[in-house]
C-alpha positions in Angstrom: 0.0 0.0 0.0 2.8 2.4 0.9 4.5 1.6 -2.4 1.4 2.5 -4.4 1.1 5.8 -2.6 4.8 6.6 -3.3 4.3 5.8 -7.0 1.2 8.0 -7.1 3.0 10.9 -5.4 5.9 10.6 -7.8 3.5 10.6 -10.8 1.8 13.7 -9.4 5.1 15.6 -9.0 6.3 14.6 -12.4 3.1 15.7 -14.2 2.9 18.9 -12.1 6.5 20.0 -13.0 6.2 19.0 -16.7 4.5 22.2 -17.9 6.8 24.4 -15.9 9.9 22.6 -17.2 8.6 22.8 -20.8 8.0 26.5 -20.5 11.4 27.1 -19.0 13.1 25.2 -21.9 14.6 27.7 -24.4 13.2 25.9 -27.4 9.7 25.7 -26.1 9.3 29.2 -24.5 6.1 30.8 -25.6 6.4 33.8 -27.9 5.9 37.1 -26.2 2.7 39.0 -27.1 3.3 41.7 -29.6 2.1 45.1 -28.3 0.2 47.3 -30.6 0.8 50.9 -29.4 2.5 53.1 -26.9 6.0 52.4 -25.5 5.6 48.7 -26.3 5.6 49.2 -30.1 8.2 46.8 -31.5 8.4 47.7 -35.2 12.1 48.3 -36.0 12.0 47.9 -39.8 12.1 51.6 -40.8 15.7 51.9 -41.9 15.0 51.7 -45.6 12.3 54.3 -45.4 14.6 56.5 -43.4 17.1 56.5 -46.2 14.4 57.3 -48.8 12.9 60.1 -46.8 16.3 61.5 -46.0 17.3 61.5 -49.7 14.0 63.2 -50.6 14.5 65.9 -47.9 18.1 66.4 -49.1 17.0 66.9 -52.6 14.4 69.5 -51.6 16.7 71.3 -49.3 19.6 71.3 -51.8 17.4 72.6 -54.6 15.8 75.2 -52.3 19.2 76.4 -51.1 20.3 76.7 -54.8 17.2 78.8 -55.6 17.8 81.0 -52.5 21.5 81.6 -53.0 22.1 81.6 -56.8 21.8 84.7 -58.9 18.9 84.1 -61.3 20.5 86.3 -63.9 23.7 84.2 -64.1 24.0 81.9 -67.0 25.0 79.0 -64.8 22.1 79.4 -62.3 20.1 76.4 -63.6 23.1 74.1 -63.5 24.0 75.2 -60.0 20.4 74.7 -58.7 20.5 71.2 -60.2 23.9 70.5 -58.6 22.4 71.7 -55.3 19.8 69.0 -55.5 22.4 66.3 -56.3 24.5 67.4 -53.4 21.4 67.3 -51.2 20.7 63.7 -52.3 24.2 62.7 -51.5 24.0 64.2 -48.0 20.6 62.6 -47.4 22.1 59.2 -48.3 25.2 59.6 -46.3 23.7 60.8 -43.0 21.6 57.8 -42.2 24.3 55.4 -43.2 26.9 57.2 -41.0 24.8 58.1 -38.0 22.2 55.4 -37.7 22.9 52.3 -35.6 20.8 50.0 -37.7 17.1 49.5 -37.9 14.9 52.2 -36.6 11.2 52.5 -35.7 8.9 53.1 -38.6 6.7 55.4 -36.5 9.7 57.7 -35.9 10.5 57.8 -39.6 7.0 58.6 -40.6 6.8 61.3 -38.0 10.0 62.8 -39.3 8.6 62.9 -42.9 5.4 64.5 -41.7 7.4 67.1 -39.8 9.5 67.9 -42.9 6.4 68.4 -45.0 4.6 70.5 -42.4 7.6 72.7 -41.8 8.1 73.2 -45.5 4.5 74.3 -46.0 4.5 76.7 -43.1 7.8 78.2 -44.2 6.5 78.8 -47.8 2.9 79.9 -47.2 3.1 82.0 -44.0 5.3 84.6 -45.6 3.3 84.4 -48.9 0.1 85.0 -47.0 1.5 88.1 -45.4 2.9 89.3 -48.7 -0.6 88.9 -50.3 -2.5 90.7 -47.6 -3.0 93.9 -49.7 -4.7 91.8 -52.3 -8.5 92.4 -52.5 -11.1 92.6 -55.3 -10.6 96.4 -55.4 -6.8 96.5 -55.1 -5.0 99.0 -57.3 -3.2 97.4 -60.3 0.3 96.1 -59.4 -0.4 95.7 -55.7 -1.5 92.0 -55.9 1.4 90.1 -57.6 2.5 86.7 -56.4 6.3 86.6 -56.0 6.7 90.3 -57.0 10.5 90.3 -56.6 13.4 87.9 -56.7 14.2 88.7 -53.1 10.7 87.7 -52.1 11.1 84.3 -53.8 14.5 83.8 -52.1 13.1 84.7 -48.7 10.1 82.3 -49.0 12.2 79.4 -50.2 14.8 80.0 -47.5 12.1 80.1 -44.9 10.6 76.9 -46.2 14.0 75.0 -46.2 14.9 76.3 -42.8 11.6 75.4 -41.1 11.6 72.0 -42.8 15.0 71.1 -41.4 14.1 72.5 -38.0 10.8 70.6 -37.8 12.5 67.4 -38.9 15.2 67.8 -36.3 12.6 68.3 -33.6 10.8 65.2 -34.7 14.0 63.1 -34.6 14.8 64.4 -31.1 11.3 64.1 -29.5 9.9 61.3 -31.7 11.2 58.3 -29.7 9.7 59.8 -26.5 6.2 60.0 -28.2 6.4 56.3 -29.1 4.0 56.7 -32.0 3.0 53.6 -34.0 3.5 53.8 -37.8 -0.3 54.4 -38.3 -0.4 57.2 -35.7 2.6 59.0 -37.3 1.1 58.4 -40.8 -2.1 59.9 -39.6 -0.3 63.1 -38.7 1.0 63.6 -42.2 -2.4 62.8 -43.7 -4.1 65.2 -41.3 -1.8 68.0 -42.3 -2.4 67.5 -46.0 -6.2 67.2 -45.8 -6.5 69.9 -43.2 -4.7 72.2 -45.5 -6.9 71.2 -48.5 -10.0 71.8 -46.4 -8.8 75.2 -45.2 -8.1 76.3 -48.7 -11.5 75.2 -49.9 -13.2 76.9 -47.0 -11.4 80.1 -47.7 -12.3 79.9 -51.4 -15.9 79.3 -50.4 -16.0 82.6 -48.5 -14.1 84.6 -51.1 -12.6 83.4 -54.4 -8.9 82.7 -54.3 -8.2 84.9 -57.3 -9.8 87.9 -55.4 -8.5 87.4 -51.9 -5.7 84.8 -52.0 -4.5 85.6 -48.5 -7.7 84.3 -47.0 -7.5 80.9 -48.6 -3.7 80.5 -48.0 -4.0 81.7 -44.3 -6.9 79.3 -43.7 -4.9 76.5 -45.4 -1.9 76.9 -43.1 -4.1 77.4 -39.9 -6.2 74.3 -40.5 -3.2 72.2 -41.5 -1.5 73.0 -38.2 -4.7 72.5 -36.2 -5.3 69.1 -37.9 -1.9 67.9 -36.9 -2.5 68.9 -33.3 -5.9 67.2 -33.3 -4.4 64.0 -34.8 -1.7 64.0 -32.1 -4.3 64.4 -29.3 -6.5 61.7 -30.9 -3.6 59.4 -31.7 -5.3 56.5 -29.9 -8.2 56.7 -32.3 -5.7 56.5 -35.2 -4.1 53.4 -33.9 -4.4 51.5 -37.2 -2.3 50.0 -40.0 -0.6 52.4 -42.4 -2.2 50.8 -45.4 -5.6 51.7 -43.9 -4.5 55.3 -43.8 -3.5 55.1 -47.4 -6.8 53.6 -48.5 -8.7 56.2 -46.5 -6.7 58.9 -48.4 -7.6 57.3 -51.7 -11.3 57.3 -50.6 -11.1 61.0 -49.8 -9.6 61.7 -53.3 -12.4 59.7 -55.0 -15.0 61.4 -52.8 -13.7 64.9 -53.7 -13.6 64.0 -57.4 -17.1 62.8 -57.1 -18.2 66.1 -55.5 -16.5 68.1 -58.2 -18.2 65.9 -60.9 -21.5 66.6 -59.2 -20.9 70.3 -59.2 -19.9 70.2 -62.9 -23.1 68.3 -63.6 -25.2 70.9 -61.9 -23.3 73.9 -63.3 -20.8 73.1 -66.1 -19.4 76.7 -66.0 -18.2 76.2 -62.4 -18.7 79.9 -61.8 -20.1 79.5 -58.3 -16.9 79.1 -56.3 -18.8 78.6 -53.0 -20.9 75.7 -54.4 -17.8 74.1 -56.0 -15.8 74.3 -52.8 -18.7 72.9 -50.7 -19.3 70.1 -53.2 -15.7 69.0 -53.0 -15.6 69.2 -49.2 -18.8 67.2 -48.9 -17.6 64.6 -51.3 -14.3 64.3 -49.5 -16.0 64.0 -46.1 -18.3 61.3 -47.4 -15.2 59.5 -48.9 -13.5 59.6 -45.5 -16.5 58.0 -43.8 -16.8 55.3 -46.4 -13.1 54.6 -46.4 -12.9 54.4 -42.6 -15.9 52.2 -42.4 -14.8 49.8 -45.2 -11.2 49.3 -44.1 -11.5 48.0 -40.6 -10.2 44.6 -41.6 -6.8 46.0 -42.6 -5.8 46.2 -39.0 -4.8 42.6 -39.1 -1.7 43.1 -37.0 -3.9 43.6 -34.0 -4.8 39.9 -34.1 -1.6 39.2 -32.2 -2.6 41.6 -29.3 -3.7 40.1 -26.0 -7.1 38.4 -26.1 -10.2 40.4 -25.0 -11.8 39.8 -21.7 -14.2 36.9 -21.6 -12.7 35.5 -24.9 -12.4 31.7 -25.3 -10.0 30.3 -27.8 -8.1 27.1 -28.6 -4.5 27.1 -27.3 -1.7 24.6 -27.0 -2.7 21.6 -24.9 -1.8 21.9 -21.2 -1.3 18.6 -19.3 -2.1 18.7 -15.5 -2.4 16.0 -12.8 -5.9 15.2 -11.6 -6.6 13.6 -8.2 -10.2 12.7 -7.1 -12.0 10.7 -4.4 -14.6 8.2 -5.5 -16.4 5.9 -3.0 -13.7 6.4 -0.5 -10.9 5.5 -2.9 -8.3 8.0 -4.2 -7.8 8.0 -7.9 -5.0 9.7 -9.9 -5.2 10.7 -13.5 -4.1 13.1 -16.2 -6.1 16.2 -17.3 -5.5 17.7 -20.8 -6.8 21.3 -21.2 -7.5 22.2 -24.9 -10.0 25.1 -24.5 -8.6 28.1 -22.8 -10.0 31.6 -22.1 -10.3 34.7 -19.9 -13.3 35.3 -17.8 
């Protein structure tokens, strides 16, 4: 009798330690759950995109610097501006290769690209808006001229280049602390672009851009900046795959084109600037809603997130010892759990 009890005790201990030993083995360790947002974001595959965006920024900065510094009356001005772009591409390729330690977070790279674009837009259109303030439907001839002088062009381009570099540098410095996912960072760039488009159309709806250009340009800059701030505050809402952002952008384009087609169908002359702007805005808004509603399945990466509360699923079988008392006799067996869940 004592021997049977010792065998049962040994079987219970062996079966009880088996799952723990299997989980401790290096080859059988369970894969860690992949976090989907915040500081736990694990995407480190952005190095290729970093090189591409850095080269693009280098080209724009080099070309802009050439325009701002080269004498437009010189015979070699076009060649020198082109060489500025080439030098910028070379610098944009060299910097990531020399300074980066390897792979980087895609969210940080997308944030850097959005910051570059937003800085370039602010640097170009804020001075231009101020320069066009005298323009109005009753302005004297010669007072409403876009880029009235070479110095004005140089100043605007230099401001655009400088703010683009500054904004990109701030994004590189503060981006890792924000821990944005690629979708959240992509949403910032998308919000800046569509916010600017919406601001321009709203300004044009109030007063035509050819009559009061400063209104449309000022509204464009203001709404682009406000949209970026809003997207940053609502970043948990934009926790989605980047491909979903791209499809939503496509849906907005199709919706805006549909609104323009409807406006043309109603009035082929398109003389009513208010109606045309409202039609494009309405079509774009409808396209955004349809695109957002139809692309929920693109967030497939969230399938690896922790299971929801009260979710039941099939997991790897877990073997446990089972002891029971039946009619005064102790019985020892093996229990295999196949169905697992959280309650």
